[in-house]
N, C-alpha and C positions, 0 to 999 in steps of 0.2 A: 204545344210549346208555350212558354210563359216567361215573363219577366218577374223579378222579385223586388220587393221594397222592404227594407228594414229601417224603421224610424225609432230612434231612442230606445233601443232594446237593452234591457238589463236582466241579469240573473243574479238574484241575491238569495243565499241560503238562510235557513232559520237562525243560524249562529251569527248572521250579519256579514259573512264573507261575500264580497262581490266577485263572482266568477267572470261576469261580462259587464262592462261599464259603458253605457251610452254608445252603443254600436249603431252607426248610421251608414247605409249603403243602398244604392240603386243598382241592381243587376239586370242587364239587358238580356233579352231572349237570345239564346244560342251562345252566350258567353261561356268561357271556361275560367272560373274563378278559383283561385287557390288561397286557402287560409294557411299561413305558415307562422311558426314561432316556437319557442322552447316549450318543454313540458309544463303544464299548468298555466298556460297563457290564456286559455279560454276558447281556443279554436274548435275543439271537439264539442264543447258545451254549446257554442253557437250553432254548429251543425245539427246537434240534437234538438235544439229549439226549432230550427227550420223543419226538421223531420216530425216534430210533435212529441218526441220522446222525453223532452224536458219542458216544464211549464215556463212561460215567460213571466217574469216578475213585473215588468213594466215595458211599455212600448207597443209598437204596432207592426205586425208582420203580414205582408200581402204577397200572395202568389197569383199573378195575373191581376184581375180586378177584385179578387176576393180576399177579405181580411180573414186570416186563418188562425188567429190566436186560440180560439176555442174549438177549432175543427179537429176531429180525430185524425191520427196519423194515416189510417187507411183511406180517408176521404180527401187527402191533400194531393193525390195524384203525383206522388214522388216515389222514387225507388232508392234504396240505400245499400251500399256495398261496404262490408265491415272488414276490419283488419284480420280477423281470424277465420274468414271464409264462411263460417256458420252453415256448413253443408250437413245434410242428414246422411250419416255413414251407412245406413242400411238401404239407402235408395240408390238407384243408378243415376248417372249423370242426367239422362233424359228426364227421370222423375223429379230430380232436384230442380231442374229448370222449369218443369211444368207445374210443380206443386202449388206455387202462388196463384197461377191462373185457375187451377181447379177450385180453389177456395174463394176466389174473388166473386163478389156479388155484382150483378149488372141490373139495370132497369129492365123489367120484363117487356118484351116486344115480340114481333113475329119471328125474328131471327133467334131470339133467346127467350123462349116461352118459360123456361125454368129459372130465368135470371142468372144463367151461367154460360160460360164459353162452351161451344160445342167441341167434341173431340177433334173434329177436323181443324177447327181454328187453333186449338192448342197445339196440335201436331205441326201445323204449318208454321206457327210462330217459333216453336222450339227448333225446327229445322233451319229457319232463317237465322236465328240467333247463333246456332252452332256453326253455320257456314261463315257468318261474319267473324266469329272468334276462332275459326279453324279447329274446332273440336268435334266435327261430325263423326269421325271414326271412333271417338271415345264415348259415344252416347250410351253404350251398353255396359260401361265399366262402373265400378264403385269408386268413391273418392279415394279410398286407401290405395288404389291401384294407379294413382296419378301423382305427378310431381306437384310441387308448390305452385309453379306458374300455371299449370293446367287447372288446378283447383281454383285459382283466382279467376281464370277465364270462365269456369262454371259459375262462380259467384256473380260475375258480370253478366253472364247469360241469363241467370235468374232475374236480374234487375231489368235488362233491356227488353225481355219479352212482354213486360207490362206496358211498354211504350209510354213511359212517364213524361210529365212535363219537365221534371227536374230530376237529375241524377246526383245523388249525394255519395261521396266516397270518403270513408274515414280511414286514412293511412293504410290503403289496401296493399301496399308493396313493402311494408316494413318487415314482414317475415321472410322476404326473399333475399337471396344472396345478391351481391353487387352486379354480376353479369345479367342475372335474370331481371333485376330491377330496371336496368337500362333497356332491356328488350321490352318489358311490360310498359315502360313509359311511352315508348313509341306506339305500342298496341293501343293504349288508352287514348292517346292523342288521335290516332287514326279512327278509333271508335267514335270519338266526339264528332269528327267530321262526317262520318257515315250516318250517325243518328240525327245530327243537326238539332240537338236539343241543349238545354242549359246544364252545365256540369259545375258542381261545387266540390272541391277536392281539398282534404285536410292532410297536411304533412308537416313534419319537423325538419325535412330535408330541403335545404335551400336550392340544391341542384334540381330536384323535382319541380319546385316552384318556378324556377327561372326558365326551365325548358318546356313546361307544359301550359302555364297560365297565360291567358290574354291579359288578365289583371291579377295582382297579388295583394292580399291583405296581410300585412305584417302586424302581429299582436304580441303584447307583453303584459303580464300581470292583469289580464282582463281588459286592457285598453287597446284600441286600435292605434298603432303608431303611424302607419301610412298606408294608403291605398293607391296603387299606380301600376303602370305597365312594368314588366321586368326591366326594360331598358332604362326607364325613368327612375326606378328604384335604385339602380346601380349608379346612374350618373347624377341623380339629384336626391340623395337621402335627406329626409327631413330632420333626423337627429342621429346622434352617435350610435344608438342601438341598431338602427336600420343600416347605417353605414358599415358597422362591424359584422352584422349578421349576414348581409348579402355580399357575396364575393369570396373567392378563394385565391390566394391566402387572404386573411383578414386585412382590412385597411390598416396602414401605419397611423398610429396616433401619437402625436408629440404634444407636450405642454409648452406653452410659450406666451409671449406678450406682443402686442401690436402698438407701435408708436407712429402717429402721423407726423411727418416732417414736410410741411408744405404740400406739394403734389406727389409725394412719395410716402410709403409706409415701411418702417423697419420692423421685420419679424425676427424676434429673438427666440431661440429654442432653449428652454430651461434645462438645467442639468448638463449643459455643454457650452462651448465657446461659439457655437454656430449661430449665424445670423445672416439674413439676406435683406436687400432693399428692393422693393417692387413699386410700380406705379400705383398711385392712389385710385386710379380708375377701376382697379380690381375690387375695390371696397365701397363702391357707391351704395350698395345695399346694406352695409353694416352700420349699426348704430354708433354714433360718435363716441359714446362712453367706453366702447371697446378699444378705441384707438388712442387712449391717453397713456399707455405704457405701464399701467399698474393693475390692470384687470387680467387675470389669467384666462387664457382660452385654450381650446384643444384644436390642434392643426391636424387635419386628416389628408393623407395622400395614398392612393392605391399603389401596389407594388409595380404595376406596369407604367406608372406615371413618372418614373425616374429613368434617366439615362446615365450609365456609368461612364465617367471620364477619368483618365489617368492623371490629368492635371487640370486645374481650374482655368476657365476661359474668362477674359475680362468682359464685364457687363452681363454675364449669365448667372442666374441664381443657382448656386451649387452648395451642397452640404458635404463637408469632409467627414469621412467615417472610417473606422477600423474594421476590417473584415474579420469575422469569427469563423464562419464555415459556409459551405455551399451544399445545395441539394440538386443533383442532376436528375432531371425528369424527362430525359429523352430530347424532345423538341424544344425544351426550355430549361432554364436554370434559375433557381432561387438563391440569391446571394444574401446572407445574413451578416449584419454588422451592428455597430453602435456609433452614434454621432458623439458620444462621450468617449474620448480616447482611453479612459480608464474603465469603460463599461464592459459588460460580459458578452452581449450579442446573442447569447443562448436563451436567457431568461426574458420573458415578456416584460418590458418596461417602457417608460415614456421617452427613452432615448434609443431604443432598439429600432433598427431599420431593416426592412425586407424589400429586395429589389428583384423584379422578374426580368430576365433577359432571354431573348430568343436566339442569340448567337453565343458562340463559345467565348468565355471570359477567362483570361489568364490572371486570376487572382487567387491568393493563398492566405491562410490564416495569419493574421498580424499585419497584412498589407494595409496601407492607407490609400484610399481612392476617393473619388468625388462623385456625388449623386446630383445630377442636374434635374431640377424640378420643372414639370409642365405646369406653369402657374394657372393655366385655364382650367385645370382639374383639381385645384386646391379646394378643400372643404374646411370650414371653421365652425366650431361648436362652443356654446357656453359651457364653462367648466362645472357649473352647478346644475342647471336644468338639462344640459346635454343637447338642447335644441340647436338647430343650425342658426348661425348669425349671418350666413350668406344665403338666404332663402331664394328659391326659384321665383316665387311671387313675393316681393317685399311688401311688408305692411306699410312702411313709410319711405319717402324720399327725404334725405338729409342734406340740407344746403345751408351755407352761410347766409345770414341776412342782417339787415339793419333797419331800425324803426326811426323815422325822423318826422316829427310833427304829425303823427297819425297816419303816416304813409309807410307801407312795408316795401323795402327795397331788397330784391334778391335776383341773382342771375341777370342783371341788367334790366329788370322790369320793375315797375312801381304799381302798387295796388293800395288804394285808400282803405284803411281798416274800417270796418263797420262800427256803429255805435256800441255794439255788444263787446267789442275788444278794446279795452283800455290798457295801453302799454306805454311805459316810459321810454324815452328815446335811448338808443344804445344798440350795440351789436349783439348778435346771438346766433342761435341755430334754429332754422325753421324745420319742424317735423311736419312734412306734407304727406298725408296718407295717400296711398296709391288709389284708393277708391274715392278720394275727394276731387280727383281730376276728371272733368267731363268735357265732352266735345261741344262745340258751339259757342265758346267764349271768345274774347277779343285778344287773347295772348297768342301770338303766332309762334309755332314750334315747327321743327323739322321732324318728320316721322321717319324713324329708322326701320321699323317693322313691327309686326304683331305675331303672337303665338297663342294657339289654343292650348290651355293647360287645364285638363279636366273639364269642368263646366264653365271655366272663366277664360276671358281673353286678356292677355297681357300685352299692352301696347307700349312700345319703347320709342320715346321721343327725345329730342335734343333741344335744350334752351340755354343760351349763354355758354356754350361749350360743355355743358353738363348733361348727363342722361337723366331723364325723368320717366318713371314707370307709372302707367295708368292701368287700373283693372276695370274692364268692362266700361270704357268711356263713352261708348255709343258711336254712331256714324258721324263722320265729318271732322275728325281730329285734325286733318291736314289744313282745315280752314281756321283753326284756332282752338284753344282750350280755355275753360273756366275753372275756378277753384271754389269748392264748397267751404266757405270760411268757418262754418261752425265746427269743422272737424280738425282744423289745424292746431298745432301747439308751437310755442316758442320757448326755447330754453336759453338761459343765460347763467354762466358760471355754475353749471350743474344743477340749476333750479328751474323748474317749469314756471314761467311767469305768465304765460297765456295757456289756458286749459281748453281742451275740446269740450263741447257740450255733451253731456251724457245722453246716449241714444237708447239705453235700456235702463228702466227704473224698476225697482223691486218693492212690492207692497206685501204686507203680511195678511194672513187670513186662514180660514178653514172651510170645510164643507159642512153645511147644516141641512136639516130636513124638518119638515112639519107637514101635518095633514091640512089639505085645502079642499074646498068644495069645488067639484068640477061636474059639468053636465055630461052624462054618458047615456046615450040612447034616450034622450028626453027626460032623464032622471038625474037629480043631484046626488052625487056620491062623494064620499071622502076618499081622497087619493093622496099618496105620498109625493111630495114635491121637494126636489133638491135645490139648494141655493149655494152660491159662492159668497161667503162672508169675507169681504175685502175691507180691511181696516175698520171692521165692525159694522159694515153696511152690507145688507144682503141683496144679491142680484140673482134672479132665476137662472139656474144652470141649464145651458143647452143640453139636449139629450145626448149628443155625441160626447160632450165633456163628462157628463155623469157616468156614462158607460165606461169610459177610459179610466176614470178615477176608481170606480168600484171594482173594475177588473184588475187594477193594479194593486189596490190596497185592501181588498175584501171589505164587505159591508160594515164590519165592526170597526176596523182601523181607520176607515176613511173619515170618520167623524172625530177621531182622536188625534189625527196627524196635523202638525203645524205645516202650513203650505206657504210658499213664496209665489206671488203672482207677478210675472214680468210683462211689462208693456212698454211701448215707445211713445214719444210725444205725439205721434200721428194716430195712436190707438186710444186717445182720450178725447173726450168732448165735454163742453159745458152743458149741464143739465139742470132741470128744475129741482131735481132731488138726486141724491147720490152721496159720494164721499165728500165730507166737508173739507174745504181747502181755503187758504188765504193767499191772495196774490201778493208777492213781495215786490216784484218789479217786472217790467217788460224787458225782453232781451231781443234787440233788433240786429239781425245779421244782414240787413239790406234786402236780399231776395226773400227772406222768410222772417216772420216774427214769432216769438214764443213768450208765454207767460211762465215765469218762475214762481211756483206755488209751494206753500208749506202744508204738508199733510202730517200732522203730529210733529215728529222730529225729522221727517223725511222731506227731501227736496224733490219736486216733481215738475217736469217741463211739459207744457201744453202748447201744441201748434195752434195758432189763432190768427185771424185776419184783422181783428179789432183790438184796441187797447182795453185791457181788463184791470180791475182794481178791486180791493176789498175782499169780502167773503163770497165764495162761489161753491157750487157743487160739481163734482166730476163723475162721469160715467165711463167705464172702460168698454171698448169694443171686445166683447167676449169671444168673437170669432178670430181675433188676432192676439189673444193673450197666451202666454206661456205659464205653465204651472210646474213647480219643482217641490218635491218633498224635502223639507228643510233638513231634518236630522240625518238622512242618508244621502242627501244631495242626488236624488234620482229625478230626472225629468219625466214627468207624467204626461204632459200635453205640450 
């Protein structure tokens, strides 16, 4: 059994098309992972790269502790089940299942002197697989004598007799009818539990994904949109595509605007007269620029998050709508309508509404009814990027603030601004990053709770009657919090007047090579040595970086490609030689000092304990550097 690691995986074809773009994922041993998305999204290509059937353009793929980028498919200890069964028509079921074992080469030992499985071992494995799959009585048949579901079981049997570390399944149920697909979904889930190994399953059917996967990877146009559990994908979609792709019927999407009015927000639904007023507390995670009433947003609500009322109730958020038609589905009814009283209700639009009811509803075409919203289930998306503006993990906390004589006032607290932050007096909005809040400071807060979301912990606190969200703050939040002041921003009248310090800097360069003299077995020999030329200065390239670059770009292109080297203020050091830089000024954030340097036309920050000035040389920590191919924007390291 094995875990898988996919780090910055790309697939770029010779014509420049990116089939898979910067795929990153850690898959634990025994997980059932489902890749889902529309045709052409890159899910099957990713699966084929894991199998070794497609070359990886860039990135690192590991199965267990072994990097397998250049390992042959037969040596990866994986098994693959295809959409079209791929059975040999002239062989019996028994021979189809046994065929791979008969060809497989093993290390020669006492048990396998010929480097092959014995007939007894093959027979035993075939019988065990047939019993697991319930096809023992069909072992003597030919594939043409079996149904589609039975053939798919044979295909699965041929894979599981190998006892692979990883099972790959590429849309194995797409050729089956609806009833058989439902049956085979259960069979494959049961098989996963029996085999207790890692499954990676590709499908375009969101029902298969939701019912089978422990985690789901949603893809579109070669990009990963979101990776999460089925429940979290449904409740916390990261963008409009995920929200609309997951769930039946599709989520209702309305266009509208948000206007903050003190401690309330007015939501207007474009194309209709509908509007509701809700508490501002629902929008603590939303950037203030979305709440000024002139920025269009997309409002998302699922069909089951409405309750139909025959008359509006005071104080409750309701949308009046005109009924167009109903769909009776036995235990539930879908009511279609339009919040625009002149609207159609049949055609998908930004005013059409679909409501799911579990009880009988006495509504007919042309009736006017009222849909009460469950505000705790509302989703908001940017109308251009389509990303969520109510994220589960907020990037920032947004609070009103005021600066007076170098002191920042917010939520009843006062913090002296460090020398690095020069700001004129006045009111504004504090953008406080959720990762800038850490435990152990002197600001007392009330801890509301914490939640593990993926690899991160989101801690919810309260200060001055407002919620503050902290990501991975550390132990001891209940004793007080501190703020990393180099990360904050202050906005005033739509302008950012205090900027966060850049934590990622980009330098230009290439890979170079030359012959150097090296002592090998007591003799001096000329060998090829690789260098990273960063801003015109060469640094010996570590072997691991050279291998990654050459593997991704090929030996010829690696020397012709413009590269971008990414580093942080903590990944640079002052050196006796290196990249020439000029210190422009010291930047003092109190707890930390940085030197702002000029490298050519670029600004570079350097973490330092001493005051620096004049001309210096910088050396990057090559073990912490990131490398991006500039023209294709492919991350290589």
